[in-house]
FIRODREN-265184 format. One record per residue (C-alpha): x, y, z; residue number from 0; residue in one letter. Coordinates in Angstrom, 3 decimals, always signed. Example, Ala and Ser with C-alpha at 12.3 -4.5 7.8 and 13.67 -1.06 7.14 Angstrom:
! residues 2
        xx        yy        zz   nr  rest
   +12.300    -4.500    +7.800    0     A
   +13.670    -1.060    +7.140    1     S
//
This chain:
! residues 453
        xx        yy        zz   nr  rest
   -20.496   -13.664   +19.799    0     M
   -22.932   -11.074   +18.409    1     V
   -21.441    -7.640   +17.797    2     N
   -23.813    -4.954   +16.551    3     S
   -20.839    -2.740   +15.650    4     D
   -19.793    -5.098   +12.868    5     F
   -17.893    -2.549   +10.795    6     S
   -15.443    -1.505   +13.503    7     S
   -12.054    -3.160   +13.991    8     L
   -10.313    -2.863   +17.337    9     Q
    -7.117    -4.511   +18.625   10     P
    -9.207    -6.918   +20.703   11     Q
   -10.560    -8.257   +17.376   12     D
    -7.155    -9.038   +15.890   13     Y
    -7.010   -12.563   +17.253   14     G
   -10.162   -13.734   +15.501   15     L
    -9.463   -11.848   +12.266   16     L
    -7.989   -14.878   +10.538   17     T
    -8.978   -17.945    +8.540   18     D
   -10.389   -20.935   +10.368   19     L
    -7.609   -23.243    +9.288   20     Y
    -5.045   -21.189   +11.208   21     Q
    -6.830   -22.243   +14.411   22     F
    -7.411   -25.845   +13.386   23     T
    -3.742   -26.251   +12.412   24     M
    -2.637   -24.640   +15.671   25     A
    -4.841   -27.047   +17.632   26     A
    -3.347   -29.960   +15.695   27     C
    +0.204   -28.774   +16.405   28     Y
    -0.641   -28.611   +20.108   29     V
    -2.202   -32.059   +20.097   30     G
    +0.887   -33.524   +18.443   31     E
    +3.273   -31.721   +20.785   32     G
    +4.739   -29.595   +17.972   33     L
    +3.460   -26.144   +18.936   34     E
    +6.795   -24.819   +20.181   35     N
    +8.972   -26.151   +17.391   36     Q
   +10.969   -23.184   +16.013   37     P
    +9.546   -22.319   +12.603   38     A
   +10.292   -19.787    +9.888   39     A
    +7.724   -18.542    +7.372   40     F
    +8.415   -16.124    +4.513   41     E
    +5.980   -13.795    +2.749   42     L
    +6.708   -13.307    -0.942   43     F
    +5.042   -12.835    -4.325   44     V
    +5.272   -15.627    -6.874   45     R
    +4.782   -13.363    -9.877   46     R
    +4.360    -9.679   -10.584   47     L
    +1.070    -8.296   -11.924   48     P
    +0.871    -7.854   -15.692   49     S
    +3.210    -5.142   -17.042   50     D
    +4.761    -4.521   -13.614   51     Y
    +8.541    -4.460   -13.488   52     G
    +8.732    -4.186    -9.713   53     Y
    +6.731    -3.926    -6.502   54     L
    +7.082    -1.403    -3.691   55     I
    +6.939    -3.213    -0.349   56     A
    +4.365    -1.686    +2.002   57     M
    +2.398    -2.725    +5.078   58     G
    +5.112    -3.374    +7.653   59     L
    +3.899    -0.711   +10.094   60     A
    +0.437    -2.277   +10.306   61     Q
    +1.968    -5.763   +10.552   62     A
    +4.086    -4.711   +13.523   63     V
    +1.118    -3.036   +15.213   64     E
    -0.906    -6.227   +14.756   65     Y
    +1.793    -8.543   +16.082   66     L
    +2.441    -6.418   +19.144   67     Q
    -1.260    -6.194   +20.041   68     Q
    -2.285    -9.754   +19.173   69     L
    -4.245   -11.333   +22.037   70     H
    -7.465   -13.208   +22.749   71     F
    -9.893   -11.631   +25.248   72     P
   -12.123   -14.052   +27.188   73     P
   -15.163   -13.191   +25.062   74     Q
   -13.232   -14.088   +21.892   75     A
   -12.255   -17.488   +23.292   76     L
   -15.813   -18.106   +24.440   77     Q
   -17.138   -17.321   +20.961   78     A
   -14.588   -19.687   +19.456   79     L
   -15.623   -22.465   +21.851   80     R
   -19.293   -21.951   +21.059   81     E
   -18.750   -22.804   +17.397   82     T
   -18.391   -26.427   +18.462   83     G
   -15.590   -26.917   +15.937   84     I
   -12.937   -27.326   +18.619   85     F
   -14.717   -29.816   +20.876   86     A
   -11.852   -32.304   +20.573   87     E
    -9.044   -29.750   +20.776   88     A
    -6.654   -30.251   +23.711   89     P
    -6.996   -28.000   +26.746   90     Q
    -3.482   -26.646   +26.192   91     R
    -4.712   -25.090   +22.928   92     F
    -7.056   -22.863   +24.924   93     W
    -4.357   -22.084   +27.483   94     E
    -1.981   -20.958   +24.761   95     L
    -4.595   -18.683   +23.205   96     L
    -5.533   -17.192   +26.586   97     A
    -1.910   -16.218   +27.300   98     S
    -0.980   -15.371   +23.696   99     C
    +1.573   -12.646   +23.147  100     R
    +3.667   -12.748   +19.994  101     F
    +7.175   -13.740   +21.024  102     E
    +8.884   -14.267   +17.694  103     G
   +11.436   -12.475   +15.537  104     D
   +10.566   -10.569   +12.380  105     V
   +12.853    -9.633    +9.518  106     W
   +11.588    -7.403    +6.700  107     A
   +12.665    -5.168    +3.846  108     V
   +12.067    -1.493    +4.729  109     P
    +8.780    -0.070    +3.503  110     E
    +9.265    +1.656    +0.170  111     G
   +11.858    -0.852    -1.071  112     T
   +11.537    -2.172    -4.616  113     A
   +11.156    -5.958    -4.569  114     V
   +10.629    -8.662    -7.167  115     F
    +9.046   -12.077    -7.590  116     A
   +10.124   -14.852    -5.203  117     N
   +11.955   -12.443    -2.890  118     E
   +10.806   -12.412    +0.758  119     P
    +9.298    -9.122    +1.883  120     L
    +9.039   -10.482    +5.416  121     L
   +10.219   -13.443    +7.496  122     R
    +8.631   -14.568   +10.753  123     V
   +10.649   -16.799   +13.089  124     E
    +8.520   -17.950   +16.013  125     A
    +7.055   -21.003   +17.754  126     P
    +5.202   -22.952   +15.071  127     L
    +1.687   -22.259   +16.344  128     W
    +2.261   -18.486   +16.499  129     Q
    +4.052   -18.234   +13.157  130     A
    +1.150   -20.124   +11.580  131     Q
    -1.614   -18.143   +13.262  132     L
    -0.521   -14.708   +11.984  133     V
    -0.513   -15.609    +8.277  134     E
    -3.878   -14.176    +7.235  135     T
    -3.495   -10.697    +8.702  136     Y
    +0.072   -10.320    +7.437  137     L
    -0.998   -11.220    +3.911  138     L
    -3.914    -8.792    +4.079  139     T
    -1.819    -5.778    +4.995  140     T
    +1.144    -6.549    +2.722  141     F
    -0.837    -7.628    -0.346  142     N
    -3.139    -4.606    -0.449  143     Y
    -0.735    -1.887    +0.615  144     Q
    +2.007    -3.204    -1.664  145     T
    -0.442    -3.077    -4.588  146     L
    -1.426    +0.531    -3.847  147     I
    +2.135    +1.669    -3.152  148     A
    +3.333    +0.148    -6.412  149     T
    +0.579    +1.791    -8.451  150     K
    +1.285    +5.106    -6.689  151     A
    +5.011    +4.808    -7.421  152     A
    +4.273    +4.101   -11.083  153     R
    +1.999    +7.155   -11.219  154     M
    +4.672    +9.320    -9.603  155     R
    +7.200    +8.045   -12.141  156     D
    +4.771    +8.790   -14.990  157     A
    +3.856   +12.271   -13.735  158     A
    +7.378   +13.396   -12.834  159     G
    +8.513   +14.844    -9.538  160     D
    +6.940   +18.285    -9.976  161     E
    +3.314   +17.266   -10.454  162     A
    +0.877   +17.193    -7.534  163     I
    -0.742   +13.791    -7.002  164     L
    -3.910   +13.601    -4.902  165     L
    -5.437   +10.352    -3.630  166     E
    -9.234   +10.382    -4.114  167     F
    -9.913    +6.649    -3.816  168     G
   -11.768    +6.043    -0.556  169     T
   -15.202    +5.800    -2.201  170     R
   -13.882    +3.103    -4.562  171     R
   -11.771    +1.181    -2.048  172     A
   -12.914    -2.290    -1.066  173     F
   -13.890    -1.196    +2.459  174     S
   -13.510    +1.765    +4.834  175     P
   -10.433    +0.048    +6.313  176     Q
    -9.022    -0.405    +2.828  177     A
    -9.617    +3.298    +2.197  178     G
    -7.372    +4.161    +5.148  179     L
    -4.672    +1.735    +4.072  180     W
    -4.836    +2.925    +0.461  181     A
    -4.411    +6.548    +1.530  182     A
    -1.389    +5.644    +3.670  183     R
    +0.226    +3.518    +0.964  184     A
    -0.272    +6.212    -1.680  185     A
    +1.291    +8.901    +0.504  186     L
    +4.149    +6.578    +1.408  187     A
    +4.871    +5.986    -2.273  188     A
    +4.962    +9.586    -3.422  189     G
    +1.465   +11.121    -3.454  190     F
    +1.201   +14.634    -2.014  191     N
    -2.101   +14.397    -0.175  192     A
    -5.315   +12.427    +0.331  193     T
    -8.939   +13.514    +0.416  194     S
    -9.618   +10.970    +3.205  195     N
    -9.948   +13.244    +6.241  196     V
    -9.516   +10.515    +8.853  197     L
    -6.467    +9.053    +7.133  198     A
    -4.856   +12.452    +6.688  199     A
    -5.351   +13.512   +10.295  200     L
    -4.176   +10.164   +11.670  201     K
    -1.056   +10.477    +9.539  202     L
    -0.365   +14.069   +10.541  203     G
    -1.243   +15.464    +7.119  204     R
    -3.658   +18.104    +5.866  205     K
    -6.480   +16.599    +3.761  206     P
    -6.898   +17.936    +0.231  207     A
    -9.863   +18.171    -2.105  208     G
   -12.030   +20.442    -4.217  209     T
   -15.807   +20.234    -4.635  210     M
   -18.329   +17.949    -6.304  211     A
   -20.663   +18.642    -9.207  212     H
   -23.585   +18.445    -6.779  213     S
   -22.629   +21.721    -5.083  214     L
   -22.510   +23.529    -8.414  215     V
   -25.822   +22.018    -9.534  216     M
   -27.581   +22.708    -6.232  217     A
   -26.624   +26.375    -5.985  218     I
   -26.953   +26.998    -9.728  219     A
   -30.426   +25.453    -9.776  220     A
   -31.585   +27.639    -6.897  221     L
   -29.915   +30.825    -8.116  222     S
   -29.956   +30.207   -11.861  223     G
   -26.226   +30.843   -12.218  224     D
   -23.048   +28.735   -11.998  225     E
   -21.206   +31.913   -11.064  226     T
   -23.129   +32.082    -7.795  227     R
   -21.963   +28.570    -6.931  228     A
   -18.308   +29.486    -7.462  229     F
   -18.724   +32.740    -5.540  230     Q
   -20.402   +30.984    -2.634  231     A
   -17.682   +28.354    -2.339  232     F
   -14.848   +30.878    -2.544  233     R
   -16.575   +33.012    +0.086  234     R
   -15.713   +30.341    +2.654  235     Y
   -12.695   +28.780    +0.940  236     F
   -10.966   +31.632    -0.924  237     P
    -8.038   +29.512    -2.152  238     Q
   -10.268   +26.658    -3.296  239     A
    -9.892   +24.749    -6.527  240     V
   -13.104   +25.097    -8.551  241     L
   -14.660   +22.231   -10.502  242     L
   -15.468   +23.794   -13.866  243     I
   -16.955   +21.032   -16.042  244     D
   -20.421   +20.603   -14.528  245     T
   -21.778   +22.363   -17.611  246     Y
   -19.424   +24.002   -20.129  247     D
   -15.768   +23.798   -18.990  248     P
   -14.692   +26.748   -21.145  249     I
   -17.374   +29.003   -19.717  250     Q
   -16.539   +27.630   -16.283  251     G
   -12.904   +28.595   -16.838  252     A
   -13.936   +32.132   -17.844  253     R
   -16.063   +32.475   -14.706  254     T
   -13.227   +31.172   -12.550  255     A
   -10.762   +33.537   -14.211  256     A
   -12.947   +36.531   -13.398  257     Q
   -13.176   +35.471    -9.757  258     L
    -9.427   +34.876    -9.536  259     F
    -8.715   +38.278   -11.054  260     A
   -10.942   +39.904    -8.433  261     A
    -9.259   +38.109    -5.522  262     T
    -8.319   +40.499    -2.732  263     H
    -4.641   +40.341    -1.681  264     P
    -5.716   +39.348    +1.841  265     D
    -7.265   +36.197    +0.391  266     Q
    -4.071   +34.961    -1.249  267     L
    -2.358   +31.930    +0.238  268     G
    +1.033   +32.024    +1.913  269     S
    +2.707   +31.354    -1.447  270     Q
    +0.538   +33.884    -3.272  271     G
    -1.728   +31.221    -4.766  272     E
    -5.073   +32.429    -6.060  273     I
    -6.802   +29.075    -6.437  274     G
    -7.122   +26.788    -9.413  275     G
    -9.533   +24.685   -11.414  276     V
   -10.250   +20.986   -11.855  277     R
   -11.465   +19.288   -15.015  278     I
   -13.105   +15.914   -14.435  279     D
   -14.220   +14.867   -17.925  280     S
   -13.711   +15.310   -21.638  281     G
   -10.485   +15.537   -23.627  282     D
    -8.192   +16.463   -20.754  283     L
    -5.223   +17.271   -22.976  284     E
    -7.100   +19.675   -25.243  285     A
    -9.167   +21.201   -22.448  286     L
    -6.132   +21.824   -20.257  287     S
    -4.553   +23.930   -23.013  288     H
    -7.757   +25.893   -23.619  289     Q
    -8.443   +26.459   -19.934  290     V
    -4.849   +27.412   -19.123  291     K
    -4.973   +30.114   -21.780  292     A
    -8.052   +31.630   -20.097  293     I
    -6.847   +31.600   -16.482  294     L
    -4.622   +34.261   -14.910  295     P
    -0.927   +33.453   -14.790  296     Q
    -0.107   +31.110   -11.946  297     G
    -3.555   +29.549   -11.622  298     A
    -3.053   +25.755   -11.740  299     P
    -5.083   +23.243   -13.710  300     V
    -5.864   +19.912   -12.056  301     F
    -7.475   +16.951   -13.794  302     V
    -9.279   +13.832   -12.613  303     S
   -11.653   +11.196   -13.955  304     G
   -10.631    +7.507   -14.018  305     D
    -6.951    +8.306   -14.423  306     L
    -4.267    +5.643   -14.295  307     D
    -0.502    +5.647   -14.789  308     E
    -0.843    +5.164   -18.538  309     Y
    -3.080    +8.219   -19.020  310     E
    -0.927   +10.284   -16.648  311     I
    +2.166    +9.334   -18.650  312     E
    +0.433   +10.261   -21.911  313     R
    -0.640   +13.658   -20.592  314     L
    +2.797   +14.344   -19.129  315     H
    +4.583   +13.447   -22.353  316     R
    +2.190   +15.612   -24.361  317     S
    +3.312   +18.577   -22.225  318     Q
    -0.268   +19.371   -21.324  319     A
    -0.262   +22.333   -18.874  320     P
    -1.472   +20.216   -15.951  321     I
    -0.213   +20.901   -12.430  322     S
    -1.706   +17.886   -10.725  323     G
    -3.804   +14.768   -10.939  324     Y
    -6.590   +13.462    -8.717  325     G
    -6.615    +9.670    -8.817  326     V
    -9.181    +7.326    -7.309  327     G
   -10.647    +4.148    -8.756  328     T
    -7.648    +2.974   -10.745  329     R
    -5.312    +3.574    -7.835  330     L
    -7.199    +1.669    -5.149  331     V
    -8.430    -1.241    -7.321  332     T
    -6.856    -3.480    -9.923  333     G
    -5.108    -6.806   -10.382  334     E
    -4.107    -8.018    -6.949  335     G
    -0.661    -8.711    -5.586  336     V
    -0.632   -12.484    -5.098  337     N
    +1.522   -12.614    -1.986  338     G
    +1.860   -15.951    -0.203  339     V
    +3.180   -16.986    +3.225  340     Y
    +5.040   -20.290    +3.269  341     K
    +6.901   -22.423    +5.780  342     L
   +10.603   -22.491    +4.831  343     V
   +12.220   -24.028    +7.915  344     E
   +11.129   -26.149   +10.898  345     I
   +13.468   -26.903   +13.802  346     N
   +16.433   -25.935   +11.636  347     G
   +15.362   -28.200    +8.741  348     I
   +14.869   -26.399    +5.406  349     P
   +11.526   -27.270    +3.795  350     V
    +9.876   -26.368    +0.495  351     A
    +6.721   -26.958    -1.471  352     K
    +7.357   -29.029    -4.587  353     A
    +3.967   -28.961    -6.328  354     S
    +3.860   -27.970    -9.993  355     F
    +3.863   -24.185   -10.612  356     A
    +3.875   -23.484    -6.871  357     K
    +7.280   -24.777    -5.858  358     A
    +9.119   -22.751    -3.219  359     T
   +12.756   -22.399    -2.213  360     L
   +13.846   -24.079    +1.034  361     P
   +15.385   -22.393    +4.042  362     G
   +15.517   -18.901    +5.520  363     R
   +16.695   -16.420    +2.921  364     K
   +18.237   -12.984    +2.454  365     Q
   +18.034   -10.652    -0.546  366     I
   +21.362    -9.197    -1.637  367     F
   +20.948    -6.158    -3.887  368     R
   +23.639    -5.167    -6.330  369     G
   +23.840    -2.371    -8.884  370     P
   +22.568    -4.542   -11.748  371     T
   +20.573    -7.326   -10.099  372     G
   +19.748    -9.311    -6.978  373     D
   +21.125   -12.457    -5.430  374     L
   +18.900   -14.607    -3.247  375     L
   +20.955   -16.340    -0.597  376     G
   +20.731   -18.052    +2.756  377     Q
   +19.819   -15.866    +5.710  378     A
   +23.179   -16.347    +7.456  379     D
   +25.343   -15.695    +4.382  380     E
   +27.612   -12.680    +4.217  381     S
   +26.792   -10.309    +1.363  382     P
   +28.964   -10.775    -1.722  383     P
   +31.223    -7.818    -2.576  384     P
   +29.174    -4.942    -3.993  385     G
   +25.858    -6.270    -2.633  386     Y
   +23.744    -5.065    +0.304  387     Q
   +21.341    -7.195    +2.376  388     P
   +17.744    -5.921    +2.269  389     L
   +15.987    -7.889    +5.026  390     L
   +16.566    -6.225    +8.389  391     R
   +15.651    -7.297   +11.922  392     P
   +12.452    -5.551   +13.051  393     I
   +11.168    -7.491   +16.097  394     L
   +13.138    -9.675   +18.472  395     R
   +11.083   -11.836   +20.838  396     K
    +8.143    -9.613   +19.981  397     G
    +9.912    -6.363   +20.892  398     V
   +10.427    -3.591   +18.321  399     L
   +14.164    -3.038   +17.951  400     L
   +13.954    +0.590   +16.813  401     E
   +11.234    +3.038   +15.749  402     P
    +9.935    +2.543   +12.231  403     L
   +10.477    +5.349    +9.687  404     P
    +7.856    +8.060    +9.329  405     D
    +5.800    +8.578    +6.200  406     L
    +8.121   +11.180    +4.701  407     E
   +11.142    +8.891    +5.076  408     A
    +9.246    +5.987    +3.502  409     I
    +8.222    +8.209    +0.577  410     A
   +11.883    +9.156    +0.023  411     R
   +12.840    +5.470    +0.114  412     T
   +10.098    +4.647    -2.395  413     S
   +11.193    +7.254    -4.896  414     R
   +14.884    +6.461    -4.515  415     A
   +14.177    +2.744    -4.954  416     S
   +12.439    +3.392    -8.267  417     V
   +15.041    +5.848    -9.530  418     L
   +17.817    +3.319    -8.916  419     R
   +16.191    +0.864   -11.324  420     L
   +17.015    +0.948   -15.047  421     P
   +14.457    +2.719   -17.199  422     Q
   +13.731    -0.557   -18.977  423     A
   +12.548    -2.071   -15.674  424     V
   +10.544    +1.059   -14.760  425     R
    +8.677    +1.407   -18.055  426     Q
    +4.929    +0.943   -17.812  427     L
    +4.501    -1.516   -20.661  428     R
    +6.482    -4.720   -21.166  429     Q
    +9.149    -3.862   -18.600  430     P
   +12.429    -5.738   -18.689  431     A
   +12.971    -8.187   -15.821  432     P
   +15.345    -7.262   -13.008  433     W
   +17.993   -10.021   -12.897  434     P
   +17.830   -12.359    -9.898  435     M
   +19.952   -15.453    -9.255  436     A
   +20.615   -17.801    -6.353  437     L
   +23.891   -17.756    -4.475  438     T
   +25.904   -20.994    -4.741  439     P
   +25.056   -21.804    -1.111  440     A
   +21.299   -21.490    -1.649  441     L
   +21.547   -23.373    -4.929  442     Q
   +23.172   -26.267    -3.065  443     Q
   +20.359   -26.286    -0.485  444     V
   +17.795   -26.295    -3.303  445     K
   +19.556   -29.125    -5.140  446     D
   +19.851   -31.225    -1.975  447     R
   +16.178   -30.694    -1.222  448     H
   +15.118   -31.684    -4.745  449     L
   +17.304   -34.758    -4.523  450     G
   +15.672   -35.842    -1.263  451     S
   +12.072   -35.116    -2.277  452     S
//
């Protein structure tokens, strides 16, 4: 199967976008007559990244889209056959793939919900071969988007609710697809806008951005004057934010101030904005004070340049006169979220992995959230007084039960989830753990399983 358009990803590709062992295990299940055994898998994180007190669950929308469009076109099955790997696979394996439509149930925490280690973000209940086959894609979307959403939520917490946060990370993301997912996750966790034009338009947002140093250098080199570069850009984008540190940021601020002061009333934005400036290097705290003193009243100062939540928190606490932050590399990269997808029940029998350091809890589970901690219980337990269940039914027999929330609603959920946590859990360094215990019923299941293993 040779595809010259290697970089594209279409729904007809979803079936093959997985690890080989998902197919080999599915073929084995079919050969042993186990393919339709009812199975439950849960997706969870064993541990939080360093200095993280929580995670913000993200990726459900893309998971649902994948599950509902999962199928295997004839050309995909032919390509799989031509590998020669499945020469001994039973014919029914191919028949199942040819007619594949996801027919399972999905339970998940709403996107934007704060979650913790060993708590299921998602549960898939489906025939064994289907529940197994979807593992790789589900981990891809949840692991990456949860990482970005969590970093974005931490940056929003560090910057405060008034600051403007702009996502500039596409050029540093791990792929063009990752750039789209990172933009979505950042917006869903509290960022105001993204510079990724495709992501913004697909999400019904207006893209945001400024200019690059190259524009200033190109026009200044040809005209001999940085002022001409600023004038040229504002001629076509009169409310633009000007990048002032290509040469001398103080002189750049003076030039920008003169242009802002000469702005015609007809060029003002709907809120009377006259434009602003961005500083991308140097001592951002000191420069922001110097530049702010030069600019006309109301002209905002934005900063960028390898920012992370720690630097944003430092600048915010210093009361630097910064209106917003452009964040790229350190938002879309970093220590990964180590989500895993494990079988927890087969044909009604709770199962668990017992290996050292990777042991899992048996049975289908529910998270019960209380005001001061979580309880992890069995899926069919009633919530204890004062606790609310977090996992909700999303798909039943492959059918979406109700529309998923829009981006604005997810962003509100994200912020509210963080604000409900104690400050000690939210702090950026050495956060306190959020208490989590097992219900007596789940503890009994765990003890019985350990006794029988």
